[in-house]
Steps between C-alpha positions, in 0.01 A plus 500: 500500500527121495832383645454139394667357188444178318794260468592620148510864608711413803749302288522786246562754779771275645668450163493872425683565827746217453649559155768231531242231573285627212793469258570146620138403446501658154815309407336178619182580304707560189678166538163327541346652183812509280400186306151638440640833384778374276419138420644164605811512284612843620425406862694174469814677379479803729760449772410785734253787539594782732315824577729773636406870524237489224735305271419145393811289439444191286785247481533220247789290377339451156638760257216486243243546778699791644500659155123448458426642845699813411249567221207439735607733783210741455245218482648338811487834681132550414397144591685501832352837597152371418553217749690685775344844469576808295859627507636217712761428233657789311786316331573147379858371488581174324815315612 
């Protein structure tokens, strides 16, 4: 049995053991790709993204955008899980 790992395998093993760090990295990844996922206008008017216990909280002060995001919850859920990994987000809450 080979006891050596490449850097990617070592990082994955570390992240699997350290769930809190993994969630922080996922939240950062989501912030980084939010504009790509949702477009410049949505990203510009999104005040805060927060990932807590498999729930993605999206905050905006723009009422029409909040309303539009409510209709897109399922699409947002699918897109975010494609980026972060299956079943990372189970619920989307718009505030």
